[in-house]
mmCIF entry with sequence, helices, sheets and N, C-alpha, C, O atoms, coordinates in Angstrom:
data_MODEL
# 
_entry.id   MODEL 
# 
_entity.id                         1 
_entity.type                       polymer 
_entity.pdbx_number_of_molecules   1 
# 
_entity_poly.entity_id                      1 
_entity_poly.type                           'polypeptide(L)' 
_entity_poly.nstd_linkage                   no 
_entity_poly.nstd_monomer                   no 
_entity_poly.pdbx_seq_one_letter_code       
;(UNK)(UNK)(UNK)(UNK)(UNK)(UNK)(UNK)(UNK)(UNK)(UNK)(UNK)(UNK)(UNK)(UNK)(UNK)(UNK)
(UNK)(UNK)(UNK)(UNK)(UNK)(UNK)(UNK)(UNK)(UNK)(UNK)(UNK)
;
_entity_poly.pdbx_seq_one_letter_code_can   XXXXXXXXXXXXXXXXXXXXXXXXXXX 
_entity_poly.pdbx_strand_id                 A 
# 
loop_
_entity_poly_seq.entity_id 
_entity_poly_seq.num 
_entity_poly_seq.mon_id 
_entity_poly_seq.hetero 
1 1  UNK n 
1 2  UNK n 
1 3  UNK n 
1 4  UNK n 
1 5  UNK n 
1 6  UNK n 
1 7  UNK n 
1 8  UNK n 
1 9  UNK n 
1 10 UNK n 
1 11 UNK n 
1 12 UNK n 
1 13 UNK n 
1 14 UNK n 
1 15 UNK n 
1 16 UNK n 
1 17 UNK n 
1 18 UNK n 
1 19 UNK n 
1 20 UNK n 
1 21 UNK n 
1 22 UNK n 
1 23 UNK n 
1 24 UNK n 
1 25 UNK n 
1 26 UNK n 
1 27 UNK n 
# 
_struct_asym.id          A 
_struct_asym.entity_id   1 
# 
loop_
_struct_conf.conf_type_id 
_struct_conf.id 
_struct_conf.pdbx_PDB_helix_id 
_struct_conf.beg_label_comp_id 
_struct_conf.beg_label_asym_id 
_struct_conf.beg_label_seq_id 
_struct_conf.pdbx_beg_PDB_ins_code 
_struct_conf.end_label_comp_id 
_struct_conf.end_label_asym_id 
_struct_conf.end_label_seq_id 
_struct_conf.pdbx_end_PDB_ins_code 
_struct_conf.beg_auth_comp_id 
_struct_conf.beg_auth_asym_id 
_struct_conf.beg_auth_seq_id 
_struct_conf.end_auth_comp_id 
_struct_conf.end_auth_asym_id 
_struct_conf.end_auth_seq_id 
_struct_conf.pdbx_PDB_helix_class 
_struct_conf.details 
_struct_conf.pdbx_PDB_helix_length 
HELX_P HELX_P1 AA1 UNK A 2  ? UNK A 10 ? UNK A 2  UNK A 10 1 ? 9  
HELX_P HELX_P2 AA2 UNK A 15 ? UNK A 26 ? UNK A 15 UNK A 26 1 ? 12 
# 
_struct_conf_type.id          HELX_P 
_struct_conf_type.criteria    ? 
_struct_conf_type.reference   ? 
# 
loop_
_atom_site.group_PDB 
_atom_site.id 
_atom_site.type_symbol 
_atom_site.label_atom_id 
_atom_site.label_alt_id 
_atom_site.label_comp_id 
_atom_site.label_asym_id 
_atom_site.label_entity_id 
_atom_site.label_seq_id 
_atom_site.pdbx_PDB_ins_code 
_atom_site.Cartn_x 
_atom_site.Cartn_y 
_atom_site.Cartn_z 
_atom_site.occupancy 
_atom_site.B_iso_or_equiv 
_atom_site.pdbx_formal_charge 
_atom_site.auth_seq_id 
_atom_site.auth_comp_id 
_atom_site.auth_asym_id 
_atom_site.auth_atom_id 
_atom_site.pdbx_PDB_model_num 
ATOM 1   N N  . UNK A 1 1  ? 3.800  -20.280 4.230  1.00 0.00 ? 1  UNK A N  1 
ATOM 2   C CA . UNK A 1 1  ? 4.621  -19.228 3.647  1.00 0.00 ? 1  UNK A CA 1 
ATOM 3   C C  . UNK A 1 1  ? 3.877  -18.562 2.491  1.00 0.00 ? 1  UNK A C  1 
ATOM 4   O O  . UNK A 1 1  ? 3.972  -17.349 2.306  1.00 0.00 ? 1  UNK A O  1 
ATOM 5   N N  . UNK A 1 2  ? 3.137  -19.354 1.714  1.00 0.00 ? 2  UNK A N  1 
ATOM 6   C CA . UNK A 1 2  ? 2.385  -18.773 0.591  1.00 0.00 ? 2  UNK A CA 1 
ATOM 7   C C  . UNK A 1 2  ? 1.312  -17.818 1.112  1.00 0.00 ? 2  UNK A C  1 
ATOM 8   O O  . UNK A 1 2  ? 0.977  -16.834 0.453  1.00 0.00 ? 2  UNK A O  1 
ATOM 9   N N  . UNK A 1 3  ? 0.777  -18.113 2.294  1.00 0.00 ? 3  UNK A N  1 
ATOM 10  C CA . UNK A 1 3  ? -0.237 -17.220 2.860  1.00 0.00 ? 3  UNK A CA 1 
ATOM 11  C C  . UNK A 1 3  ? 0.360  -15.829 3.092  1.00 0.00 ? 3  UNK A C  1 
ATOM 12  O O  . UNK A 1 3  ? -0.283 -14.811 2.834  1.00 0.00 ? 3  UNK A O  1 
ATOM 13  N N  . UNK A 1 4  ? 1.595  -15.807 3.582  1.00 0.00 ? 4  UNK A N  1 
ATOM 14  C CA . UNK A 1 4  ? 2.263  -14.527 3.825  1.00 0.00 ? 4  UNK A CA 1 
ATOM 15  C C  . UNK A 1 4  ? 2.480  -13.784 2.506  1.00 0.00 ? 4  UNK A C  1 
ATOM 16  O O  . UNK A 1 4  ? 2.347  -12.562 2.443  1.00 0.00 ? 4  UNK A O  1 
ATOM 17  N N  . UNK A 1 5  ? 2.812  -14.530 1.462  1.00 0.00 ? 5  UNK A N  1 
ATOM 18  C CA . UNK A 1 5  ? 3.041  -13.902 0.158  1.00 0.00 ? 5  UNK A CA 1 
ATOM 19  C C  . UNK A 1 5  ? 1.749  -13.295 -0.365 1.00 0.00 ? 5  UNK A C  1 
ATOM 20  O O  . UNK A 1 5  ? 1.754  -12.185 -0.895 1.00 0.00 ? 5  UNK A O  1 
ATOM 21  N N  . UNK A 1 6  ? 0.633  -14.024 -0.216 1.00 0.00 ? 6  UNK A N  1 
ATOM 22  C CA . UNK A 1 6  ? -0.657 -13.512 -0.689 1.00 0.00 ? 6  UNK A CA 1 
ATOM 23  C C  . UNK A 1 6  ? -1.005 -12.235 0.085  1.00 0.00 ? 6  UNK A C  1 
ATOM 24  O O  . UNK A 1 6  ? -1.461 -11.252 -0.500 1.00 0.00 ? 6  UNK A O  1 
ATOM 25  N N  . UNK A 1 7  ? -0.788 -12.259 1.395  1.00 0.00 ? 7  UNK A N  1 
ATOM 26  C CA . UNK A 1 7  ? -1.086 -11.091 2.217  1.00 0.00 ? 7  UNK A CA 1 
ATOM 27  C C  . UNK A 1 7  ? -0.246 -9.901  1.757  1.00 0.00 ? 7  UNK A C  1 
ATOM 28  O O  . UNK A 1 7  ? -0.730 -8.771  1.695  1.00 0.00 ? 7  UNK A O  1 
ATOM 29  N N  . UNK A 1 8  ? 1.014  -10.171 1.437  1.00 0.00 ? 8  UNK A N  1 
ATOM 30  C CA . UNK A 1 8  ? 1.909  -9.091  1.001  1.00 0.00 ? 8  UNK A CA 1 
ATOM 31  C C  . UNK A 1 8  ? 1.448  -8.527  -0.335 1.00 0.00 ? 8  UNK A C  1 
ATOM 32  O O  . UNK A 1 8  ? 1.473  -7.314  -0.544 1.00 0.00 ? 8  UNK A O  1 
ATOM 33  N N  . UNK A 1 9  ? 1.026  -9.407  -1.239 1.00 0.00 ? 9  UNK A N  1 
ATOM 34  C CA . UNK A 1 9  ? 0.559  -8.953  -2.550 1.00 0.00 ? 9  UNK A CA 1 
ATOM 35  C C  . UNK A 1 9  ? -0.713 -8.122  -2.401 1.00 0.00 ? 9  UNK A C  1 
ATOM 36  O O  . UNK A 1 9  ? -0.896 -7.135  -3.115 1.00 0.00 ? 9  UNK A O  1 
ATOM 37  N N  . UNK A 1 10 ? -1.587 -8.513  -1.484 1.00 0.00 ? 10 UNK A N  1 
ATOM 38  C CA . UNK A 1 10 ? -2.834 -7.777  -1.295 1.00 0.00 ? 10 UNK A CA 1 
ATOM 39  C C  . UNK A 1 10 ? -2.587 -6.432  -0.615 1.00 0.00 ? 10 UNK A C  1 
ATOM 40  O O  . UNK A 1 10 ? -3.435 -5.541  -0.660 1.00 0.00 ? 10 UNK A O  1 
ATOM 41  N N  . UNK A 1 11 ? -1.431 -6.292  0.008  1.00 0.00 ? 11 UNK A N  1 
ATOM 42  C CA . UNK A 1 11 ? -1.155 -5.070  0.767  1.00 0.00 ? 11 UNK A CA 1 
ATOM 43  C C  . UNK A 1 11 ? -0.410 -4.044  -0.079 1.00 0.00 ? 11 UNK A C  1 
ATOM 44  O O  . UNK A 1 11 ? -0.099 -2.954  0.402  1.00 0.00 ? 11 UNK A O  1 
ATOM 45  N N  . UNK A 1 12 ? -0.124 -4.382  -1.333 1.00 0.00 ? 12 UNK A N  1 
ATOM 46  C CA . UNK A 1 12 ? 0.603  -3.436  -2.189 1.00 0.00 ? 12 UNK A CA 1 
ATOM 47  C C  . UNK A 1 12 ? -0.362 -2.389  -2.722 1.00 0.00 ? 12 UNK A C  1 
ATOM 48  O O  . UNK A 1 12 ? -1.380 -2.728  -3.326 1.00 0.00 ? 12 UNK A O  1 
ATOM 49  N N  . UNK A 1 13 ? -0.046 -1.113  -2.502 1.00 0.00 ? 13 UNK A N  1 
ATOM 50  C CA . UNK A 1 13 ? -0.913 -0.031  -2.938 1.00 0.00 ? 13 UNK A CA 1 
ATOM 51  C C  . UNK A 1 13 ? -0.372 0.601   -4.214 1.00 0.00 ? 13 UNK A C  1 
ATOM 52  O O  . UNK A 1 13 ? 0.842  0.690   -4.399 1.00 0.00 ? 13 UNK A O  1 
ATOM 53  N N  . UNK A 1 14 ? -1.262 1.038   -5.089 1.00 0.00 ? 14 UNK A N  1 
ATOM 54  C CA . UNK A 1 14 ? -0.834 1.767   -6.289 1.00 0.00 ? 14 UNK A CA 1 
ATOM 55  C C  . UNK A 1 14 ? -0.157 3.078   -5.898 1.00 0.00 ? 14 UNK A C  1 
ATOM 56  O O  . UNK A 1 14 ? -0.471 3.645   -4.852 1.00 0.00 ? 14 UNK A O  1 
ATOM 57  N N  . UNK A 1 15 ? 0.767  3.567   -6.724 1.00 0.00 ? 15 UNK A N  1 
ATOM 58  C CA . UNK A 1 15 ? 1.491  4.815   -6.410 1.00 0.00 ? 15 UNK A CA 1 
ATOM 59  C C  . UNK A 1 15 ? 0.543  5.979   -6.153 1.00 0.00 ? 15 UNK A C  1 
ATOM 60  O O  . UNK A 1 15 ? 0.828  6.841   -5.322 1.00 0.00 ? 15 UNK A O  1 
ATOM 61  N N  . UNK A 1 16 ? -0.584 6.009   -6.862 1.00 0.00 ? 16 UNK A N  1 
ATOM 62  C CA . UNK A 1 16 ? -1.516 7.124   -6.695 1.00 0.00 ? 16 UNK A CA 1 
ATOM 63  C C  . UNK A 1 16 ? -2.061 7.160   -5.271 1.00 0.00 ? 16 UNK A C  1 
ATOM 64  O O  . UNK A 1 16 ? -2.152 8.227   -4.663 1.00 0.00 ? 16 UNK A O  1 
ATOM 65  N N  . UNK A 1 17 ? -2.420 6.002   -4.744 1.00 0.00 ? 17 UNK A N  1 
ATOM 66  C CA . UNK A 1 17 ? -2.962 5.949   -3.389 1.00 0.00 ? 17 UNK A CA 1 
ATOM 67  C C  . UNK A 1 17 ? -1.881 6.323   -2.379 1.00 0.00 ? 17 UNK A C  1 
ATOM 68  O O  . UNK A 1 17 ? -2.159 7.001   -1.390 1.00 0.00 ? 17 UNK A O  1 
ATOM 69  N N  . UNK A 1 18 ? -0.657 5.884   -2.628 1.00 0.00 ? 18 UNK A N  1 
ATOM 70  C CA . UNK A 1 18 ? 0.444  6.228   -1.724 1.00 0.00 ? 18 UNK A CA 1 
ATOM 71  C C  . UNK A 1 18 ? 0.657  7.736   -1.719 1.00 0.00 ? 18 UNK A C  1 
ATOM 72  O O  . UNK A 1 18 ? 0.826  8.345   -0.663 1.00 0.00 ? 18 UNK A O  1 
ATOM 73  N N  . UNK A 1 19 ? 0.647  8.335   -2.913 1.00 0.00 ? 19 UNK A N  1 
ATOM 74  C CA . UNK A 1 19 ? 0.848  9.780   -3.013 1.00 0.00 ? 19 UNK A CA 1 
ATOM 75  C C  . UNK A 1 19 ? -0.260 10.515  -2.271 1.00 0.00 ? 19 UNK A C  1 
ATOM 76  O O  . UNK A 1 19 ? -0.005 11.506  -1.588 1.00 0.00 ? 19 UNK A O  1 
ATOM 77  N N  . UNK A 1 20 ? -1.485 10.029  -2.406 1.00 0.00 ? 20 UNK A N  1 
ATOM 78  C CA . UNK A 1 20 ? -2.618 10.668  -1.730 1.00 0.00 ? 20 UNK A CA 1 
ATOM 79  C C  . UNK A 1 20 ? -2.465 10.560  -0.217 1.00 0.00 ? 20 UNK A C  1 
ATOM 80  O O  . UNK A 1 20 ? -2.733 11.519  0.508  1.00 0.00 ? 20 UNK A O  1 
ATOM 81  N N  . UNK A 1 21 ? -2.039 9.405   0.255  1.00 0.00 ? 21 UNK A N  1 
ATOM 82  C CA . UNK A 1 21 ? -1.866 9.209   1.695  1.00 0.00 ? 21 UNK A CA 1 
ATOM 83  C C  . UNK A 1 21 ? -0.768 10.120  2.227  1.00 0.00 ? 21 UNK A C  1 
ATOM 84  O O  . UNK A 1 21 ? -0.908 10.707  3.300  1.00 0.00 ? 21 UNK A O  1 
ATOM 85  N N  . UNK A 1 22 ? 0.323  10.239  1.477  1.00 0.00 ? 22 UNK A N  1 
ATOM 86  C CA . UNK A 1 22 ? 1.420  11.117  1.898  1.00 0.00 ? 22 UNK A CA 1 
ATOM 87  C C  . UNK A 1 22 ? 0.955  12.564  1.910  1.00 0.00 ? 22 UNK A C  1 
ATOM 88  O O  . UNK A 1 22 ? 1.281  13.323  2.823  1.00 0.00 ? 22 UNK A O  1 
ATOM 89  N N  . UNK A 1 23 ? 0.190  12.943  0.888  1.00 0.00 ? 23 UNK A N  1 
ATOM 90  C CA . UNK A 1 23 ? -0.301 14.322  0.810  1.00 0.00 ? 23 UNK A CA 1 
ATOM 91  C C  . UNK A 1 23 ? -1.215 14.624  2.002  1.00 0.00 ? 23 UNK A C  1 
ATOM 92  O O  . UNK A 1 23 ? -1.125 15.691  2.608  1.00 0.00 ? 23 UNK A O  1 
ATOM 93  N N  . UNK A 1 24 ? -2.088 13.678  2.327  1.00 0.00 ? 24 UNK A N  1 
ATOM 94  C CA . UNK A 1 24 ? -2.987 13.897  3.456  1.00 0.00 ? 24 UNK A CA 1 
ATOM 95  C C  . UNK A 1 24 ? -2.201 13.959  4.768  1.00 0.00 ? 24 UNK A C  1 
ATOM 96  O O  . UNK A 1 24 ? -2.569 14.688  5.689  1.00 0.00 ? 24 UNK A O  1 
ATOM 97  N N  . UNK A 1 25 ? -1.114 13.183  4.840  1.00 0.00 ? 25 UNK A N  1 
ATOM 98  C CA . UNK A 1 25 ? -0.328 13.130  6.071  1.00 0.00 ? 25 UNK A CA 1 
ATOM 99  C C  . UNK A 1 25 ? 0.457  14.421  6.283  1.00 0.00 ? 25 UNK A C  1 
ATOM 100 O O  . UNK A 1 25 ? 0.560  14.917  7.405  1.00 0.00 ? 25 UNK A O  1 
ATOM 101 N N  . UNK A 1 26 ? 1.009  14.960  5.198  1.00 0.00 ? 26 UNK A N  1 
ATOM 102 C CA . UNK A 1 26 ? 1.836  16.170  5.310  1.00 0.00 ? 26 UNK A CA 1 
ATOM 103 C C  . UNK A 1 26 ? 1.036  17.440  5.041  1.00 0.00 ? 26 UNK A C  1 
ATOM 104 O O  . UNK A 1 26 ? 1.600  18.532  4.960  1.00 0.00 ? 26 UNK A O  1 
ATOM 105 N N  . UNK A 1 27 ? -0.266 17.294  4.905  1.00 0.00 ? 27 UNK A N  1 
ATOM 106 C CA . UNK A 1 27 ? -1.126 18.433  4.604  1.00 0.00 ? 27 UNK A CA 1 
ATOM 107 C C  . UNK A 1 27 ? -0.943 19.519  5.660  1.00 0.00 ? 27 UNK A C  1 
ATOM 108 O O  . UNK A 1 27 ? -1.583 20.568  5.584  1.00 0.00 ? 27 UNK A O  1 
# 
């Protein structure tokens, strides 16, 4: 279960990267 938690923590992106991804997607 801890492995899943570590994977989840590593998969969290900063808001800036999320905004950039959304901008590129809706470009």
